[in-house]
SESE-225850 format. One record per residue: residue in one letter; z, y, x of N, C-alpha, C in turn. Coordinates in steps of 0.001 Angstrom, whole numbers, padded with zeros to 6 digits, always signed. Atoms other than C-alpha are relative to their C-alpha. Example, Ala and Ser with C-alpha at 12.3 -4.5 7.8 and 13.67 -1.06 7.14 Angstrom:
<recs>
a+000000-001190+000890+007800-004500+012300+000000+001200+000900;s-000060-001190-000820+007140-001060+013670+000730+001090-000770;
</recs>
This chain:
<recs>
m+000173-001003+000465+029494-018834+005110-000228+000068-001201;r+000061+000189+001192+029600-018294+001822-001416+000400-000768;r+001362+000115+000409+026231-018713+000259-000476+001268-001306;i+000017-001273+000774+025143-015590-001517-001416+000323-000677;q+000930-000058+000166+022290-015511-003856-000704+001029-000236;l+000285-001204-000066+021664-011997-004514+000925+001001+000466;s-000300-001188-000614+022303-008768-002786-000570+000977-001016;i+000615-000886+000982+022083-005644-005014+000483+001193+000862;v-000398-001510-000947+021940-001930-002145-000456+000603-000529;i+000613-001261+000303+022118+001047-003517+000396+000959+000663;p-000365-001404-001001+022046+004398-001499+000296+000863-000885;a-000555-000592+000991+023995+007101-003012+000179+001330+000589;h-000118-001447-000494+023839+010852-002422+000471+001086-001133;n-000101-000321+000865+025801+013030-004557-000244-000178-001964;e+000229+000844+001605+025903+010831-007788+001003-000386-000851;e-001446-000053+000996+029554+011129-009175-000275-000136-001411;v+000425+000061+001233+027821+011216-012326+000009-001068-000756;t+000534+000739+000044+026299+008338-012356+000005-001462+000698;v+000041+001255-000822+026911+005785-009956+001070-001358-000026;a-000954+001359+000500+030120+003697-011289-000751-000415-001040;g+000520+000676+000883+028089+003332-014143-001485-000753+000422;v+000767+000910-000942+025300+001887-012095+000515-000871+000376;v-000959+000961-000465+027738-000231-010231+000078-001168-001236;r-000832+000864+001350+029145-001772-013665-001172-000446-000827;g+001278+000937+000526+025422-002336-015122-000608-000786+000635;h+000701+001292-000921+024122-004250-012230+000975-000939+000414;r-000871+001289+000082+027335-006212-012228-000048-000793-001003;e+000353+000937+001007+026940-007373-015626-001048-000604-000028;v+001447+000424-000228+023517-008063-015198-000040-001325+000990;a-000251+001040-001375+024063-010048-011913+000916-001358-000157;r-000857+000950+000079+026862-011918-013183-000587-001031-001163;v+001132+000543+000380+024266-013282-015736-001016-000988+000386;l+001045+000168-000348+021635-013850-013673-000098-001276+001233;a-000062+000588-001461+022903-015292-010352+000835-000878+000201;s-001416+000787-000325+025319-018074-009226+000922+000928+000830;s-000509-000934-000607+026497-015728-006669-000651+001224+000260;f+000760-001367-000863+026080-011522-005477+000959+000682+000473;e-000785-000879-000503+027231-008919-003835-001129+001216-000418;l+000172-001379+000114+027043-005358-004368+000326+001010+001017;i-000446-000692-001011+026672-002824-001204-000409+001278-000491;v+000591-001351-000126+026380+000745-001851+000638+001008+001216;c-000224-000906-001327+026057+003350+000827+000196+001374-000488;d-000013-001596+000245+027417+007041+000359-000469+000446+001396;d+000839-000992-000820+025020+009049+002332+000610+001392+000213;g-000663-000918+000088+027536+011644+003159+000004+001001-001292;s-000242-001138+001299+028023+013183-000437+000779+001188+000334;t-001259-001132-000005+029907+016430-000753+000666+000060-001018;d-000748-000104+001256+030923+015510-004532+000978-000845-000106;g-000786+001035+000260+032925+012802-005990-000221-001002+000105;t+000950+001246-000428+030634+010209-004955+000915-001247+000337;w-000500+000585-000799+032728+008923-002736+001572-000703-000678;a-001595-000240+001093+036254+009127-004983-000309-001414-001009;e+000644+000779+001388+033901+007145-008065-000081-001751+000622;l+000408+001574-000742+033029+004257-005419+001041-000674+000295;q-001997+000662+000000+036878+003594-004693+000375-000391-001020;r-000019+000482+000949+037638+003342-007704-000473-000834-000905;s+001014+001386+000391+034714+001234-008803+000771-001459+000477;c-000628+000781-000862+036433-001013-005988+000884-000736-000857;a-001310+000793+000442+039471-002188-008357-000554-000446-001164;e+000749+000983+001114+037462-003416-011060-001328-000689+000553;v+001385+000684-000286+034228-004614-009327+000434-000703+001201;a-000396+000925-001234+035367-007406-007093-001245-000355+001393;e+000964+000387-000829+031876-008030-005731-000821+000930+000953;l+000567-001199-000616+031597-004324-004529+000599+000593+001283;r-000534-000275-001254+031635-003160-000808-000949+001087+000222;l+000629-001502+000079+030972+000215+000152-000037+000144+001719;l+000000-000255-001045+029699+001714+003270-000494+002008-000357;r-000010-001685-000304+029904+005544+004105-000941+000829+001541;n+000236-000969-000837+028056+007897+006302+000505+001064+000386;p-001053-001011-000644+030260+010409+007856-000845+001551-000746;s+001073-001255+000379+026844+013089+007225-001165-000437-000660;r+001300+000410+000571+023886+012806+005215-001060-000071+001184;l+001078+000797-000930+021223+010512+007157-001384+000066-000452;g+000922+000241+000554+018727+010434+004631-000102-001706-000251;i+000011+001494+000030+017160+007306+002946-000094-001039+000970;p+000142+000786-000922+015639+005677+005886+001028-000458+000719;p-001456+000843-000220+018742+004986+007823+000893-000748-000874;t-000997+000494+001189+020720+004576+004746-000632-001422+000124;m+000366+001253+000426+018396+001559+003806+000560-000999+000853;k-000421+000431-000903+018345+000341+007047+001202-000660+000184;r-001275-000148-000244+022090+000292+007370+000133-001492-001042;l-000299+001161+001290+022298-001620+003495-000948-001491+000156;y+000784+001437+000005+019542-004423+004338+000712-000578+001452;a-000588+000615-000831+021210-005239+007716+001393-000485-000443;e-001438+000881+000537+024658-005930+005532-000562-001040-000979;a+000388+001013+000944+022631-007858+002848-000220-001386+000405;q+000253+001692-000307+023114-011518+003030-000379-000847-000746;g+000415+000983+000656+021846-012567+000131-001325-000522+000116;e+001192+001038-000031+018724-015030-000451-001079+001113-000580;w+000773-000992+000570+017388-012171-002826+000695+001308+000552;i-000961-001189-000322+018047-008513-002075-001400+000854-000745;y+000507-000720+001136+017281-006251-004832+000553+001750+000100;f-000508-001501-000321+017289-002209-004126-000165+000756-001462;a+000016-001049+001313+018239+000014-007018+000853+001597+000128;p-000552-001822+000024+018524+004179-007252+001494-000073-000668;a-000739-000507+000515+022018+005382-007932+000227+001043-001043;d-000338-001179+001241+021128+008125-010374-000117-000680-001700;g+000123+001216+001668+020757+005488-013294-001525+000374-000560;q+001167-000465+000352+016940+006637-013675-000542-001619-000545;v+000353+001699+000221+016363+002365-013494+000740-000370-000717;p-001302+000806+000601+018808+000520-016039+000052-001161+000653;a-000475+001304-000594+020274-002349-014777-000613-001135-000668;a+000886+001630+001083+018471-004389-017695-001702-000309+000829;a+001565+000183-001010+015064-003646-015160+000466-001347+001112;l-000374+001478-000865+017245-006321-012693-000753-001238-000855;e+000352+001908+000907+016427-009495-015285-001611+000256+000310;t+001616-000494+000325+012652-008177-015877-000562-000580+001816;i-000027-000150-001366+012547-008201-012053+000125-001711+000727;w-000717+001239-000204+014625-011229-011508-000672-001293-000744;r+000428+001359+000568+012744-013504-013749-001640-000149+000350;a+001752-000127-000452+009215-012653-012256+000124-000456+001451;r-000057+000554-001624+010233-013912-008643-000544-001111+000468;d+000599+001129-000268+009140-017282-008785-001317-000037+000458;g+001396+000017-000565+006382-018029-006149+000143+001171+000953;a+000312-001292-000383+006602-014423-005101+001068+000231+001409;a-000785-000392-001097+008099-012822-001784+000450+001399+000082;l-000051-000974+000444+008208-009708-003247-000407+000515-001220;v+000766-000876+001904+008174-007785-006960+000480+001419+000424;v-000690-001284+000052+008411-004642-006778+000109+000776-001605;g+000237-000315+001174+008680-002197-010179-000245+001637+000489;r+000563-002025-000044+006897+001539-010529+000308+000420-001206;r-000526-000559+001321+008377+003929-012692-001023+000902-000465;i+001093-000269+000414+005851+004887-015156+000105+001220-001429;p+000397-000937-001304+005864+008183-015268+001393-000128+000536;r-001238+000132-000607+008197+008764-013338+000640+001671-000143;r-000499-001277+000772+011146+011402-014640+000513+000664+000866;d-000801-000792-000684+011918+013852-012063-001079+001406+000348;p+000525-001079-000118+011375+017381-010829-001881+000056+000322;a+001436+000116-000905+007655+018137-010075+000142+000153+001329;a-000228+000021-001337+008352+018767-006670+000186-001428+000768;r-000751+001546-000518+010008+015357-005980-001033-000965-000572;v+001037+000967+000271+007213+013697-007961-000835+000152+001032;l+000959-000028-001004+004547+015497-005808+000306-000410+001696;i-000430+000337-001198+006665+014668-002691-000118-001682+000311;a+000064+001034+000231+006883+011355-003439-001362-000598-000301;e+001556+000335+000289+003165+010824-004364-000505-000337+001380;l+001181+000152-001170+001928+012109-001009+000935-000970+001120;y-000638+001284-000460+004546+009721+000666-000497-001276+000104;s+000478+001587+000128+003373+006772-000897-001369-000127+000318;a+001438-000276-000555-000229+008109-000358-000262-000323+001396;g+000598+000296-001964+000030+008183+003388+000792-001348+000578;l-000312+001554-000570+002106+004835+003673-001039-001047-000240;q+000862+001391+000612-000342+002736+001426-000913+000011+000979;l+001331+000106-000776-003346+004241+003670+000777-000618+001778;i+000359+000719-001423-001656+003474+007059+000808-001311+000129;f-000351+001490-000303-000088+000133+006325-000572-000517-001177;r+000789+000791+001198-002455-000781+003565+000908-001009-000745;l-000749+000305+001079+000175-001226+001088-000560-000504-001315;p+000512+000275+001521-000759-003060-002451+000891+000592-000895;v-001022-000816+001304+002047-000699-004296-000366+001122-000412;g+000591-001675+000420+001393+002586-005858+001112+000577+000092;e-000987-000590-000385+004888+003641-005545+001173-000757+001104;v-000522+001061-000943+006722+002362-002123+001284+000533-000209;d-001395-000615+000305+010105+004017-003217+000560-000640-001619;g-000255+000794+001284+010309+002198-007014+001286-001023+000595;v-001372+000805-000064+013045-000464-007188-001099-001267+000644;g+000634+001020-000720+012249-003735-005281+001141-001195+000097;l-001257+001215-000257+013681-007483-005111-001289-000554+001187;y+000671+000324-001146+012612-009087-001743+000783-001515+000345;r-000472+001071-000679+013070-012526-000235+000976+000325+001309;g-000815+000022-000953+016177-012208+001773-000653-000219+001609;p+000462+000397-001747+014819-014139+005347-001366+001019+000280;a+001348-000640-000219+011411-012393+004677+000289+001704+000528;q-000540-001628+000029+013206-008577+004609+000887-000162+001412;r-000606-000143-001503+015565-009464+007835-000838-000342+000965;a+001119+000339-001219+012659-010779+009675-000915+001345+000353;c+000601-001207-000258+011049-007365+009358+000564+001241+000900;r-000491-001223-000534+011661-004242+011539+000129+000957-000764;v+000122-001356+000663+012477-001133+009749+000022+001095+000572;g-000152-001335-000976+011990+001994+011360+000622+000952+000042;a-001081-001045+000230+013874+004864+012090-000691+001140-001397;t+000778-001036+000655+011358+006652+009832-000518-000232-001031;s+000082+000618+001395+010725+004635+006933+000592-001534-000967;s-001135+000991+000461+012904+002652+004438+000002-001498-000585;r+000418+001351+000184+010861-000145+003539-001334-000344+000285;p+001479+000390-000325+006758-000091+004284-000039-000760+000343;r+000868+000928-001047+006354-002113+007013+000505-001413-001038;c-000430+001250+000534+008127-004997+004925-000548+000035-001655;s+000912+000082+001554+006245-003903+001217-001326-000343+000314;l-000679+001217-000830+005359-005738+003382-001232-000614-000021;r+000988+001223-000946+003384-008196+005419+000397-000917-001116;a+000314+001147+000432+004195-010209+002564-001272-000365-001012;g+001455+000094+000507+000867-009976+000966-000259+000951-001217;a+000971-000942+000276-001746-007857-000865-000345-000646-001671;r+000566+000330+001131-002358-010085-003683+000757-000106-001252;t-000766+000215+001107-001141-009187-007298+000291-001363-000975;r-000276+001211+000642+000272-012196-009359+000026+000539-001358;s+000173-000283+001401+000969-010271-012476+000994+001240-000002;a-000559-001582+000110+002162-006946-014030+000788+000072-001260;i-000368-000082+001099+004659-006631-016403+000989+001795-000487;s-000766-000963+000077+006694-003672-017997+001431-000268-000247;a-000789-000062+000493+010415-002685-018211+000546+001231-000128;p-000175-001551+000221+012288+000062-019844+000792+000682+001274;q-000533-001148-001094+013276+003073-018005+000788+000621-000644;a-000676-001431+000759+016168+005701-018970-000469+001185+000370;a+000091-001301-000026+015792+008973-019601+000456+000964+001154;r-000979-000887-000938+017292+011530-016893+000752+000944-000657;s-001338-000867+001301+018748+013600-019796-001103-000476-001559;p+000627+000354+001267+018712+013207-023460-001561+000731-000494;s+001084-000291+000290+015737+015647-023670-001109-000357+000294;r+000407+000877-000505+013577+013395-021708-000355-000955-000988;p+000154+001053+000828+012202+010587-023763-000216-001221+001500;p+000301+001117-001176+012062+007249-021687-001054-000651+000397;s+001479+000701-000286+009650+005636-019646-000038-001655+000141;s+000194+001043-000238+008801+002392-018138-000120-000582+001159;t+000358+000882-001090+008733-000056-015161-001065-000422+000088;l+001416+000830-000503+005437-001420-013791+000666-000855+000686;v-000744+000889-000779+006838-004799-012501-001223-000583+000620;r+001132+001034-001087+004542-006459-009681+000274-001017+000759;r-000605+001338-001117+004663-009738-007909-000955-000132+001203;f+001205+000430-001240+003291-010301-004508+000311-001348+000598;l-000858+001184-000710+003222-013382-002559+000020+000397+001543;
</recs>
């Protein structure tokens, strides 16, 4: 089996406007950083043109593999499927909405030495107030239950592949159990730029933390 250094996994639901750009951007960054890589996108039952955009992307991105849920299953099952498919020594999660630019991968990748987990937290999060509140409650509950050392469990993250595959991802949690048993000691924190969701909103940044 071909050795893959980096797997980039991307869940997508109704992201026809951004998903092709997200794929291209991560391909360009990955080509510079990794000796070998794969991009895996799972269309979670989109009802717009997301799947058509992904199929077009396959023609220009040889490293792209596509998965598709026949109906919307939600993030936990979609991420479980993506992680099961990923074969990389490192697995990087990125959203398909374009909020976190592909350049953030380089910052997180450079911080991986000696770590089992590198996570990025969006500061501030550029989402509707209701979505931010739900995310904060979700994160707070998971931190309490699993004693996680991260402030936002649904931000971008880079995992050691063997450690990720050894974890059991539950049916109702996309990553928290694995986010993990990696350890609770922060090694460093740095910032990476984050794109604005719309021209009227200023960009924010991604706080990157490394864990043993």
